[in-house]
N, C-alpha and C positions, 0 to 999 in steps of 0.2 A: 530606484523605484520612485514613482510619482508620489506627490503628497496626498492624493485622493485615496481614501480608504477603499480597500477591495472587499467585495462581498464574497464570503466563502461559499463554495458550491458543495452540494451533497454528492457523495460518491454514487456512481451507478451501481445497482445491485450486482454483487459478485466481484467488483473490482478491488475491494478492500483486501481480500485474501492475496490477490496478485501483488498489490502494492506492499503488503507486509513482507511477502517472500522476497520481492525485489530489494526492499530496504535491508533485509537481513543478509543479503549478499555482501554488504559492506562490513559485516561482522556482528557479533552478539550485541544485543541491546535490550534494555528493559522497556516495558510498555510505554511509559511516558516518552522515552527517547525515540521509540518507533513513531509515535504520533507526531512528535516535533520534526523528525527527519522527513516524514511525508509532507508535512505542511511547508517546511523550508524548501524541499526539492520542487514543490509545485508553485514556488514563488508566492506562498501564502494564500493560494487560491483554494486548495482542498483543506477542509477541516476534518479532523478525525475525532469524533466524540468517544469518550471512554466507554459509554454504553454500547457502542458498536465494536470498539477495538477489542475488549476483553472476551466477548463471545467469539469473535473471529480467531483470536489466539487460541482459545479452547478448541475450536474446530480444527485448526491447523495441527495442534498437538494430537488430537484424536486420529487425524489422518496419518500422522507420523512424518509430516512435512517439516515440522520444527520440533525441537526439544527444549527443555528449560532447566535452569539450575539457579539456585539462590546465590547471590553475591552481594557486594557492596557498591552502591552507586557513587558517582563523582562527588555528591554532597554528603558522603559517608553514611548513607542510610541503607538498610537491608532492602534488596529489590530482587525480583525474579528476572533473570536474563534469558532471552530466547535466542536459539541458535538454529540456523538452517541445516537440515539434514541432506544427505545425498538424494533421497527421494523427493525432498522439497525442491532441490535444484532441478530435478527432472520435471516436476510439476510446473515450476516457473517457466521452463522452456515451452511446455505445452500451452500454458496460459498466455505467454508472450506471442506465440504463433497465432492463437485464436484471436487475441486482441488486435494484432496487425491485420488479420483478415477482416475482422469486424469493422475496424476504423477505415480501412480501404473501401469496403462496400458502402459504408455510410457516406464517405467522402464522394464516391461516385454518384450516389443518389442526390446529395446536397448540391453538388456542382451541376448536375443535369437540371435540377429544379431551378437553380439560380440563373441558368442561361436561357431559360424559357421566358417569353414575355408575359 
């Protein structure tokens, strides 16, 4: 990585849920671990604020896309761990398909606009 500090970008409305589901494909994680994993996987471009993360986790729990269980973190502290459910995997597939369609459509528009004088 270059020495220049990167500006963290805010997530587009609705993408945090998808990123949480995608992160949990790797296995159970606690909230702070999920936020760190998203930031690291985005090369530190995306920042996940706890004020956004925990309401999103609650939404995903209510939908039945994740489940949770108390455990002990790597630093020996009590933490709630989140697990992806079967319906969460199905939802992730739907969200991934929508995301691919959306980004393709935006790319078409941006490329068309850029090629015009």
